[in-house]
N, C-alpha and C positions, 0 to 999 in steps of 0.2 A: 436810169443809170445812177443818178444822184441819190435817189431814194435807196437803191441797193447799197451804195457806198455808205450812206448814213446808217443803214441797218447793220452793216458789217462793223462800222465804227462803234456803234452802241453795244454790239455783242462783245467786242474785245474790251470795251470799257468795263463791262460786267466781269470778264475774266480778271482784269486788273484789280477790281474791287476785292476779289477773293485773295489775290496776292497781297493787297494792302492789309487784309484781315489777318493773314499769316504773319506779316511783318509786325503789326501792332501787338498781336497776341504773343509772339515770340519774344518781344522785348521785355516782358514782365514775367519773371520766374514764378511769382505767386499765382498769377493767372494760369500759368502752365499747369501747375499741380491742381488748382481749383477746378479747372475745366476738364481735366483728364479723368478724374475719379468717376463721375457718372457714366462717361463713355466707356470706361474699362468694365464697369459692372454690366452694361448692356452688351458689350462685345463678348463677354464670357457666356452670356446666355445664348446669343445668336450663333456663336461659334459651335456650341454644343448642338444646336438645332441643325446647322449645316452638315455637321459630321453624320448625323442620322439620315439626313436627306440624301447625301451622297451614297451612303451604305445601301439605302433602299430605293435608289433611283430606278434601277432595272425593274424592280417589282411594281413601282408606281407607273412606269411607262407601259408595262405589260397590262396592268389593270385598266389604264386609260385607252388601250387599243384592243379591248375585248372583242370588238366587232371584226377584227382581222384574224381571229384564231383559225379560220378555215382557209385563209389565203395561202399562197405559196410561200416558202421560206424566205425568198428574196424580198417580196413585197411586204411581208409581215415584219421582216427585219428592218426594212426602210422606214416603215411607218412607226415602228417602235423607237428608232433613232430620232425621228422628227418629234415624237411625243416627249422623249427624254429632254431634247433641246428646248421644247416649248415649256416644259415644267421648270427647267432651270432658269429660263428667261423670266418667266412670271415670278419665280421665287426670288430672283435678283431684285425686281421692281418692288415687290411687297416687303422683302426683308430690309432693303435700304430705307424704305419709307417708314416702316414700323420701328426699325432700329433708331432712326432719328427722333421719331415721336416719343419712344420710350426713354431715350437718353435725355431729351428736353424735359420730359415729365419728372424723371428722377432728379435731374440737376437744375430744376427750375430756379431755385434761389441763387445757385451758383452762376448760371448763365445770365440771369437778370442783373447780377452784380457786375459781370464782365461787360455786358452791353451798356449798362448805365455809366460805368467808368469811361468807356469809349466816348459816349455822348457828352459827358462832363468835360472831357478833354477838348471837345470841339465846340464848347459854349453852352452845353445843357440840352434839355429836351423840351422844346416849345410844345405846349398843349399836353404836358404830362399830367396823368391822373394819379394822385398819391394814394396808392392802395397797398397793403401788405401782400407779400407773395402768395399767401394762402388764400387770399380773396380772388386772385387771378388764376389760381390753379384749375378750378372747375371749368371756367370758360375756355381756358387753353386746352384742357382735356377734351371738351366737347368739339372744339375746332379740329383737333388732331384726329378724333374719331371720324369726323366727316371726311377729312382728307384721306384717311386710310380706306374708308368705304368707297370713296371715289376712285382710289387706286385699284381696289378690287374690281370695280365695274369696268375700268379700262383694261384690266388684266385679262378679262375674258376674251375679247376679240384678239388680243395679242397671242393668247394661248392657242386659239383656233388657227390663227395665221401661221403659227409655228409648225403646223402639220404640212404646210405647203413646201415642197422641196425648193431649195435655193432661196426663195422669199423668206422662209422661216429662219434661215441662217444668215441673211444679209439685211433685208429691209427691216425685219422685226427688231433686231438689236438696236438699230438706229432710232426707230420709233420708241423703243424702250428708254433710250437715253434722253430723248426729247420730253417724253411724258414724265420720266423720273426727275429730270432736271427742273421742270416746271413745278412739280409737286413738292420737291425738296426746298425750292426757293420760297414757296408759300409757307411751308412748315417753319423754316428757320427765321423768316421775318416776323413770325408770330410774337417773338420776344419784344422787339422794339415797337411793333404796332400795338400790342396789348398795353404797353406802358402808356400809350396815348389814348387808351380807352377804345381802340379800334378792334373790330372782330374780323373774322375770316372774309366776310362779304366786302369789307372795306379794302383790305389788302389785295383781294383778288381783282377788284376794280382798278386799283392804282397800279398794280404790277402789270395788268393786261395793257394798260396804256404805255407801259415801258417794257414790252414783251422781249425785244432783242436784248436789252440790258439785263433783264431778269434771267433769260436763258443762258446768256454769257456767263452769268454767275452760277446758275444752278446746275448746268450740265457738267462742268468740271468737278463740282462738289459730288454729284452723283457718281461719276467715274472714279474719283478718289476713294469714295466709300466702299468701292468693290475690292480695294486692296486690304487684305487682312492686317490687323494691328494698326496700320496707318489711320484707320477710322477713329481711333482713340484721340488722335491729335487733330484730325480734320474737323470734327464737330465743333469744339470750342473756337477754333480759328474761323470756321464758317459762320458761327454766331456773330463774331466780330465783323466779318465781311457783310453779313446780312444787315447789321446795324448801319453800316456805311451805305448799303444798297437802299435801305429804307430812307435814310436822310437825303440821298440824291433824288429819289422819286418824289419826295416831299419838298424839293427845292431848297434844302439846307446844305450848308457847307460840309464837305468831307475832308477838307484840309483846313488847318488853322488859317482863318482869314480869307479862304478861297471859295468862291461860289462854284457850284458844279456846272460843267458844260453840258449842252444837249437839252432835250425836252424833259420836262418834269411835270408831274401832275400832283398838285397839292390837294389835301383834303383836311377835314376837321373831324375830331372825334365826336361821336354821337353824344 
């Protein structure tokens, strides 16, 4: 019971980190504009892609259920509805993940500036590696591609489960949020971890040791990114929150002069 209570406490601590990210980001008008520009560019691209997906969703569902062409109209219609839902669920996971990756790639110097300002206000970045943004761009891109590829691998069983009546419309969306929240947290913490010379393997290990905290932060970000237009503001605020998440998992203060509560796993850059 105490372990369950501790897990719940850590989860909601992660949610509060996102709230703190919004609060800190919203207090600086310059950061508002700086962080919104890359997100707006990505949003325009993905909004166009979603318009086409919705227009052709029936054709895609029909193509995915070619094996049911000879079935009765009732069962064929049922399986096509399941296929359409499965396609949309997988599209949500992959589009949120790739939207985040593309936005961070486009706005790498902007989000690096935002994250660094937050850390400076909290006493600096212990273990920081001083490299220009263009030197960190390719490693960040490689890590993002690995995460997207991992998302594609996980999307396959989710897609297949989407064909199962009831399960595809209830269990799969929950699993989608869990997987999406985890991958989004890994993606967003890339900015502060990379500043310390840490790669994807490092942050995966550290965040895994703080799983409930990480999911508490990542799942709300994932859900908020599903709301059109809101995503433009969510990404830069989430980068701020991810900076606080990184500091907490490394045992650093997230409030001026205040040590974080709860377990933390520190690590050192390679």
